[in-house]
N, C-alpha and C positions, 0 to 999 in steps of 0.2 A: 489486785493489779488494775482492775477497771477503775476503782476509786482514785488510784494514783494517776492514771491516765487522764481522768476527768479534771483533776487538779493541776495537770501539766507537769507532774513530777515523773519524768521519764526514768530516772534512776530507780525510784521506788518500784515503778511498774516492772522494769526489767528484773529487779531482784525477786519480785513475786513470781513472774513467769519462769525464771530460772529455778526457783524452788519447786515449781510444779513438775519439772522434768524428773524429779527423783521418784515420783510415784507413777506406776504404770497407767493408772486410771486417769491421770491428769497430764501425762507427758505430751500427748498429741495436742491438746488444747494449749499447753504452754509453748510448744513449738510454733503454733500458729500465731500466738501473741508476739513472740520474739521475731518471727519472720516479718510481720506487718510493721513492727517497730523498726527493724533494720531497713526495710524498704522506704519508710518515711524519712530515714536519715541517709538515704542513698548509699548504704553500706552493702554493696553487691556481694561481697565475699561472705559476710555473715548471713545474708538472706539466702544465699545458695546453700550453705551448710544446713540451715534450719529447714528449708524446703525439701532437700534431698533426704534428710533424716525423717521428716514427716511422711514422705512418700514411701520410704522403706517400711515404716510402721503400718501405714494404711494406703496401699497402692490403688485402692478403689475410691479414695477421697478426691473429689473433683478439684478442690482448691490446691491440694498438694500436686496433683498431676499438672494442672495449668501453670502453677508456679515453676515447676521444674522445666516445663517446655519453654516458658517465657524467658527464664534466665539462661537456658541453653542457647536459644536463638540470639539473645543479646550478645553473647560472647562468641558466637559462631561455632559452637561445639556440636557439629552436625551428628556425629556418632552418638553422643550422649542423648541428644533429642530423639534419635531413632530408637535407642534402647528404651527410653521412657514411653515412647509411643507403642512399642511392642508390649510393654508391661501393661499399659492402659488398655490395649486391645484385649489382652487376656482377661482383664478385670472388667470389661464392658464399660470402661470410662469413655471410650471412643469407638465409633463404628468401624467395621472393617473397611468400608469404602473410603472413609476419611483418612484412616490410617495408611491405606495404600497410596492415596494422593499425596499425603504429607511425605511419605517415604520416597516417592518419585522425585519430589523437589529436593529433598535432602541428599539423595544419592546423586542427583544431577549437579548439585552444588559441589559435592566432593569431586565429581568427574571433571568439572570445569577447572577446579583448582589444580588437579593433577595434570590436565592437558596444558594449562598455562605454565606448569613446571616441567614440561616435556616428558612427563611420565605417562606415555601413551598407553602402556599396558594396564596400569591402574585405572586410567580414565575410561578405557573401553570396558573393563570389568564393571565399573560403577554405573556407566551410562546404560549398558545392557541390562543391568539389574533394575535400573530406573524404568526402562521400557517394559519390563515384566510387571511392574507395579501399575504403570499407566502407559499404554502403547501410543497414546495420542498427545502426550505431554510435549509440546513443541520444542522447548529448549533441549530436551533429551533427544528428540528425533533429529534435530539439526546437528547436534554434536556427534551423534552416532554416525550419521551420514557423512559428516566431514572426515571423521577418522577412517571410515571405509574408503572414501575417495583418496585420502592420503596414502592408504595401503594399496592403491591401484585396483580397487574393487568398485568401479562406478555403478555396475549393475546392482550390487547389494545396497549401495547408497540410494539409488533411485527407488528401489523396492521399499525401503523403510519410509521414504518420503511419500510415495504413492499410497501406502497403507494408511498413514496418518491423515493424508489429505482427504481420503474417502469419507472420513467421519468428522474430522476437525480441520477444515481448510484454514490456512493462515497465510498472510502475505509473505512472511519469512520463508515459508516452504516454497512459494513461487519464486522468490529471489534466488534461493539456493539451487533450485532445479534449473533455473536459467543459467546460472554460473557453471553448473555441473556439465552442461553441454554447449558451452559458449564457443568451443572450437569446431563444432560440427558445421557442415554446410547448411545453408539456409533452409532448404527443403526438408532435410532430415531433422533439423532442430524444430521446425514448425510441426512436424509430425509428432515429435516427442511432447511438445507443449499441449497439443490437442489430445494426446493420450492421457496426460495428467488431468486435463480439464474434464474428460469423460468420467473420471472417478467421482466427481461431485458436480454434475453439470448445472445445477440450480444455484450454485454459490457465486458470489461476486468475484471471487478469485478465479473461478473458471472462465468468467466473461473476460477478465484481464488476460488470461492465458490465450484465449481464442483471438482476442484483438492483436496480441503480440504475434501469433502465428500468421494472421493475415498480413501484418506489416512485413514479416520476414519473406512472405510469398509475393510482396508488392501488390497485394489486393487492397489498395488504399481505400476504396469506397466501402468495402465490407468492414474494414477496421474502424472507419468513422461510424458506421451504423452500430457496431458492437459497443463502441465507447459512449455513444449518445446517452443511454440511460444511466451510465455510471457517472458521467459529468453532471447530470441533473440532480444527483443526490449525494451530497457531502464528498465531493472529489478531493483527492490529495494531490500533491505535486507529481506523484508518479503517473496518475491518470492523465493529467494535463500534458506531461512530457510525452506520453504515448500518442496523444492526440496531435501534438506538434509534429511527431514523426509521420503520422498518417496524412496530415494536411500538407506537409512539405512534399510528400510523394504525390498526393492528389493534385496539388496546384503548383506551389513554388515555395522557396525558402522564405520569401517575404511574408507570405500568408502563415507559414509555420511559426514565425516570430511572435505573433499574437498569442499563441498558446504557450510558447516558452516563457513569455512575460507573466502569464497567469500561473505557470508552474513555479516561477520564482517567488510569487507572492502567496502561493497556496500553503496551507499547513502540511507538515509531515504527518504520516499516519501515526496516531498517538499510541497504537498498540505496541507493547514491548516486543522487540525482535522483528519489527516490520521490515527492516533493512536486511534481514537475513542473518543478523548477528545478535547474540545476547551477551551483555557485559554488565551483569549485576555485581554490586559490591556486597559486603556482608549484610548491611542493613536491607539492601534490595532483596537478597535471598530470604532473609527473615520475614519480610513482608509477603513475599511470594508464597512461602510455606503456609502462612495463615490464609491467604486469598485462595490458593488452589485447594488447600485442605477443606476449607469451609464451603466454597462456592464453585470449585472446578473451573476457575477462570484465571487468567494471567494478571489481570488488573481490574480495579473497580470501574464501573461505567462512568463516563464523564458527567460532570455536574450540570452542564448545559448542552443543549442541542447544538450540533455542528451547523455552521452557516450553510445556507442553500447554495446549490451549484448553479450551473448555467442552464437556462431554459432550452428546450429542444428547438424552439423557434430561432433563438439566437445562434445555437450551434449550426443549424442549417443555413442561416444567413452567412455565417463566417466561413462555411465550407462549400458554399455554392460556387459553381463555375464562374470565372470572371466574365463580366459583361463585355460585349464587343466594343472596340473603340469606335465611337461615332465618326470621328474625323477620318479614320482609315477606311471605314465602310463607305462613307460618302465619296472618298477619293476613288475607291475601287469601282463603285457604281457609275461615277462620272466617266471613268475610263471605258467601262462597258458601253455607255451611251455614245461616247466618241467613236468607238470601234464600229458601232452600228451605223452611225452617221457617215463615217468614212466609206463603209460598204455601199451606202446609198449613193454617195458622190461618185464612186467607181462605176456603179451601174449607169449613172447619168452620163459619164464620159463615154462609156461603151455605146450608149444610145446615140450620142452625138456623132460617133464614127460611122454609124449606119448610113447608107445612101438615102438621101431624101432631099427635100427642097432646100436650096441654099438659103442661109441666113445672111442677110446683109444689112448694112446700115449701122450707124453708131449706136452705142449703148444708150438706153433711155436715161435721160438725166433725172436726178432726184431720187433714185432707188438705192437704198442703203443695203450693203451686204451684212451678214452676221458678224464677220470680223470687224467691220466698221462700227457696228453697234457695241461690241465688247471693248474696242479700243477707246470708245468715248465714255465708258462707264467708270464710276468710282469703284473702289475696292468692295464696298458694301454691296453695291449693285451687282458686281461680278459674282460675289458669293451667293447672292440670291438667285442669280441666273444659273449658277452651277447646281444649287440645291434643286431648282426646278428640273434641270436636266437629269439629275440623279433620281428624282421622283418619277420622271417619265421612264427612266431606265428600269425601274422596278417592274414595269409591266412587260418588258421585253423578255422573251423566252431565251 
């Protein structure tokens, strides 16, 4: 068979491998040869038959186990894959931890399919079985919580989310929890968000929850302070949108637009389910089985570092209180100076009404009044005079 393969004679190789199936001592080796040949020819049906037969003969053989798993995932046969994994666990081909994680994903895939078909009973059975395999598997947590909420059990839905968040915080859990209590009044909703944040206070998601709570309570400055470190390190559109809300409340809508523009240009959170929903297709679930089974994560890490965020200095510059309008301030101080001047003139008039020596004689020629001076000035000179008056008014108590 090997000689025929080296010469490129696939038919002769297949005939030799097939002949090996007749003897017990060579059957397993013949099945492996036929399996590899079928794979190279993209004959999935034949490859599956050979792999499953080989796995029945030697369920402790790694290549047979891996082949059955791979072919089952390719066609979305979640039940067959689970059966193979259980057989592999019994024969120590796969560790118990990896088997549980793989089964959590497979059961979740079945649960989502049932839920999409409006078979809520089957969906709940499968997703609860998935949570028993891995209580922090986020897709299972969110689907279970969604079903509980649909059944009118928001407390049970919240409990399963809170339990998962304590050890495996995920933005999808934050989004779902927000939606779960969106009808509550602001103060109550803020209290619930802070309760969830307290389950894992050092996480990034907890900081987001706390910032949202401050926004609900209209504690704008506190929200900005909480968001500052998040925006400085790989911010997503969601963080920028929260900052827009906080700055709008702190200053005005025009100031908030700056952050909304950044939100529009920012990347979405790349983690699966970050928006609170999981919509995997068959290939997606197959990849997730491998990823979660081997590494206990929902997706591989990104190939490149995320872009830097906004510096704290820039954030504080953009969120600082508005500078006073110089023209308005000058006008106000000029009015103050004029008021003081009027008061002095009133006092002068009162003094003139007191009895004293009579003043007689014509006005002294050549003496200009202040009004005469202003009327003869240009606009620029008038502004300068006004500025001087305002400067003088600064010292008036």
